[in-house]
Rosetta silent file (secondary structure, phi, psi, omega in degrees, C-alpha in Angstrom):
SEQUENCE: MRYVYMLRSQVDPDRHYMGVTGDLKARLARHNPGEVPHTSRYRPWTLATHVAFSDEVKAFAFEKYLKSASGRPFAKKRF
SCORE:     score description
SCORE:     0.000 S_00000001
   1 L     0.000  133.837  175.862   13.681   16.846  -20.187 S_00000001
   2 E  -117.717  143.777 -179.068   13.485   13.821  -17.874 S_00000001
   3 E  -119.928  128.848  168.863   11.880   13.810  -14.461 S_00000001
   4 E   -93.995  123.545 -173.817   12.753   11.589  -11.526 S_00000001
   5 E  -126.973  156.650  175.171    9.562   11.452   -9.511 S_00000001
   6 E  -128.238  126.845  176.620    8.315   10.031   -6.249 S_00000001
   7 E  -103.480  148.911  175.678    4.709    9.060   -5.697 S_00000001
   8 E  -123.083  133.612 -179.781    3.096    8.537   -2.301 S_00000001
   9 E   -71.443  136.727  175.417    0.121    6.253   -1.796 S_00000001
  10 L   -80.491  -21.061  179.055   -3.012    7.898   -0.406 S_00000001
  11 L   -79.281  -43.294 -178.969   -4.092    4.529    1.011 S_00000001
  12 L  -134.323   94.136 -175.161   -0.818    3.807    2.820 S_00000001
  13 L   -58.975  -15.425  175.645    1.367    6.934    3.192 S_00000001
  14 L   -78.541  -11.544  179.013    4.392    4.758    4.035 S_00000001
  15 L   -90.779  134.127  176.378    4.274    3.353    0.485 S_00000001
  16 E  -141.186  163.823  179.675    6.095    5.226   -2.219 S_00000001
  17 E  -140.612  137.502  178.002    7.212    4.627   -5.775 S_00000001
  18 E  -120.262  142.059  179.478   10.075    6.218   -7.702 S_00000001
  19 E  -158.310 -178.162  178.836   10.495    6.369  -11.444 S_00000001
  20 E  -127.359  138.378  178.701   11.691    8.357  -14.460 S_00000001
  21 E  -152.744  163.997  173.836    9.486    9.866  -17.143 S_00000001
  22 L   -98.877  -12.921 -177.544    9.389   12.548  -19.785 S_00000001
  23 L  -140.568   99.047 -175.985    5.744   13.469  -19.026 S_00000001
  24 H   -62.205  -45.573 -177.552    4.723   13.629  -15.360 S_00000001
  25 H   -61.867  -44.505 -179.644    1.001   14.212  -15.940 S_00000001
  26 H   -66.479  -38.114 -178.900    0.675   11.302  -18.356 S_00000001
  27 H   -67.732  -44.096  177.054    2.661    8.993  -16.099 S_00000001
  28 H   -63.111  -36.660  178.153    0.549    9.797  -13.035 S_00000001
  29 H   -65.357  -22.332  175.728   -2.541    9.304  -15.198 S_00000001
  30 H   -86.391  -32.357 -179.697   -1.312    5.736  -15.878 S_00000001
  31 H   -69.508  -46.147 -171.786   -0.518    4.951  -12.232 S_00000001
  32 L   -67.099  -36.857  177.262   -3.869    5.969  -10.726 S_00000001
  33 L   -80.050   -1.264  177.481   -6.261    3.865  -12.839 S_00000001
  34 L    92.903   17.611  179.962   -4.100    0.785  -12.210 S_00000001
  35 L   -73.909  -16.040  178.558   -2.406    0.518  -15.607 S_00000001
  36 L  -105.177  108.106 -174.412    0.979    0.000  -13.925 S_00000001
  37 L   -54.386  -37.122 -176.170    0.910   -3.442  -12.236 S_00000001
  38 L   -65.836  -28.215 -175.903    3.597   -2.579   -9.676 S_00000001
  39 L  -109.714   -2.183 -173.231    1.609    0.356   -8.266 S_00000001
  40 H   -66.193  -28.206 -176.058   -1.995   -0.736   -8.771 S_00000001
  41 H   -68.539  -30.924 -173.917   -2.392   -2.257   -5.311 S_00000001
  42 H  -111.456   22.704  179.670   -1.797    0.994   -3.388 S_00000001
  43 L   -76.168  157.861    4.384   -3.600    3.518   -5.580 S_00000001
  44 L   -80.733  158.858 -177.459   -4.514    6.331   -5.701 S_00000001
  45 E  -114.583  150.831  171.534   -1.146    8.053   -5.778 S_00000001
  46 E  -123.019  150.767  178.595   -0.114   11.661   -5.366 S_00000001
  47 E   -76.526  114.709 -179.725    3.048   13.261   -6.655 S_00000001
  48 E   -81.986  -44.499  179.793    5.285   13.790   -3.613 S_00000001
  49 E  -164.889  164.700  173.208    8.205   15.388   -5.461 S_00000001
  50 E  -152.719  154.120  177.906   10.079   15.487   -8.743 S_00000001
  51 E  -129.654  129.477 -178.440   13.481   16.581   -9.986 S_00000001
  52 E   -93.374  138.403  177.444   14.049   17.685  -13.588 S_00000001
  53 E  -129.246  137.375  174.071   17.150   16.660  -15.547 S_00000001
  54 L   -85.565  -18.069 -179.459   18.192   17.793  -18.993 S_00000001
  55 L  -106.741  116.174 -177.754   20.496   14.755  -19.241 S_00000001
  56 H   -61.042  -38.596  179.965   18.702   11.397  -19.459 S_00000001
  57 H   -62.281  -42.786  179.348   21.738    9.456  -18.225 S_00000001
  58 H   -67.344  -36.006  178.224   21.929   11.592  -15.077 S_00000001
  59 H   -62.396  -47.214 -179.808   18.196   11.144  -14.465 S_00000001
  60 H   -67.828  -33.532  176.867   18.467    7.355  -14.575 S_00000001
  61 H   -66.715  -39.570  179.292   21.594    7.449  -12.398 S_00000001
  62 H   -67.975  -41.187  176.349   19.759    9.541   -9.781 S_00000001
  63 H   -60.573  -43.946  179.007   16.775    7.179   -9.833 S_00000001
  64 H   -61.229  -40.700  177.299   19.127    4.234   -9.367 S_00000001
  65 H   -62.517  -45.826 -178.795   20.756    6.011   -6.426 S_00000001
  66 H   -61.698  -27.487  179.561   17.382    6.714   -4.782 S_00000001
  67 L   -89.859   -2.635 -179.106   16.530    3.018   -5.026 S_00000001
  68 L   -83.438  171.695 -179.705   19.885    1.959   -3.535 S_00000001
  69 L   -61.015  -36.892  179.230   20.594    1.154    0.112 S_00000001
  70 L   -86.226  -23.931 -178.535   22.087    4.603    0.750 S_00000001
  71 H   -78.399  -30.972 -179.848   19.594    6.452   -1.434 S_00000001
  72 H   -61.032  -47.355  176.739   16.426    5.210    0.296 S_00000001
  73 H   -63.069  -35.604  176.607   17.268    6.972    3.609 S_00000001
  74 H   -58.849  -49.201 -179.160   18.213   10.102    1.616 S_00000001
  75 H   -65.258  -43.062 -178.433   14.811   10.093   -0.118 S_00000001
  76 H   -62.751  -39.105 -177.726   12.903    9.326    3.052 S_00000001
  77 H   -71.771  -35.192 -172.648   14.580   12.169    4.954 S_00000001
  78 H  -100.538  -20.828 -175.930   14.111   14.779    2.237 S_00000001
  79 L  -117.781    0.000    0.000   10.891   13.820    0.515 S_00000001
């Protein structure tokens, strides 16, 4: 199972981060102490939403879409 997840910064609620993982709890546990350089500046993070996929290829395709020009407004409106 793969999860496409979106984190929201508790410091700046307009900041968010999207990624793919197989273990949501472990991944969030790496973001909050600052182990992920890209997200360390705006920590702590909370899990805003996640979507589960049984197909890894589809999970990465959905993440790529959410990070695209048309996907960002989709994510902002729904999450």
